[in-house]
N, C-alpha and C positions, 0 to 999 in steps of 0.2 A: 496745339495742333498746327500741324506742319504745313501748308500749298506747295504744290509746284512750282510754286511759283522759290521756293522760298529752297529749293533743289538745285533750279538751274545755278550754271559757274554766271557771273556777270562778263564773260568777253562770252561765251553759247549767247547769254540775251542781245547782246551787242553787234552778233553774229547775227540773229531772227530780225532785230528790228536794219536793224540798214536791207538786209533783201531784204523788208518787207518797204519797207522805202522806196525799193531800185523795182516792188511788183512784182511778187513771188506771193501767189496766190498762200501756198504751201505754210510761209510763214507768215499772215498776215491771221490764220485760224488758226492756225501753236500758237500763238500769242494770245489771243481775246480766246483760245481756252488754260492759259493763263492763267490769266487774271476771272477767266467761269468763275472761281471761290467766291472769287475778291466783290464780286457784280450781284453775288444772287443775294452775298450776305451784304450790300449797301442798297441791294433793289428795298428792304421792310423799312424804310429810315426814308425813305421820296416820300413824299406822298402824293405822288398820279398812284395808274394799278402798277400792280410787280412788272405784269410783263411786258407794260409800255419803259419806268426807269429800268427792265436789262434795256432794252433792245433802243430806249437813248445813249446809255453807258457806254453801247458795241460802238455807234459813231462813233458820239467820240471819241471814241480807242486811238479807232481807226483815220480818224485823224486829222489825230495828237499825231498821229505817228507816220501818217501820211503830210503834212507839214510842218513838221518837225524837219531843221537843217538836220542831215546825215551823221548820224555818228560817225565818225572815224577812228579808229587804231583803240580798238573801247576806251576812248573816254569821251565825252559829250561836251 
């Protein structure tokens, strides 16, 4: 089964990350939506209430995007 994350090109993904790092709410929302199927699937394996685990993963993803040095030219 293919999710949205598998359909986005690497340059487009890197642009989304760069935009999110610059504070674009739309880019952050798009990234969260792209990872939502994985967050949903993984929430079943964390020993806490599912909604709490999903929210935790969303916050960690947001934190990682905001606190990672900017991606330049589509390469890390």
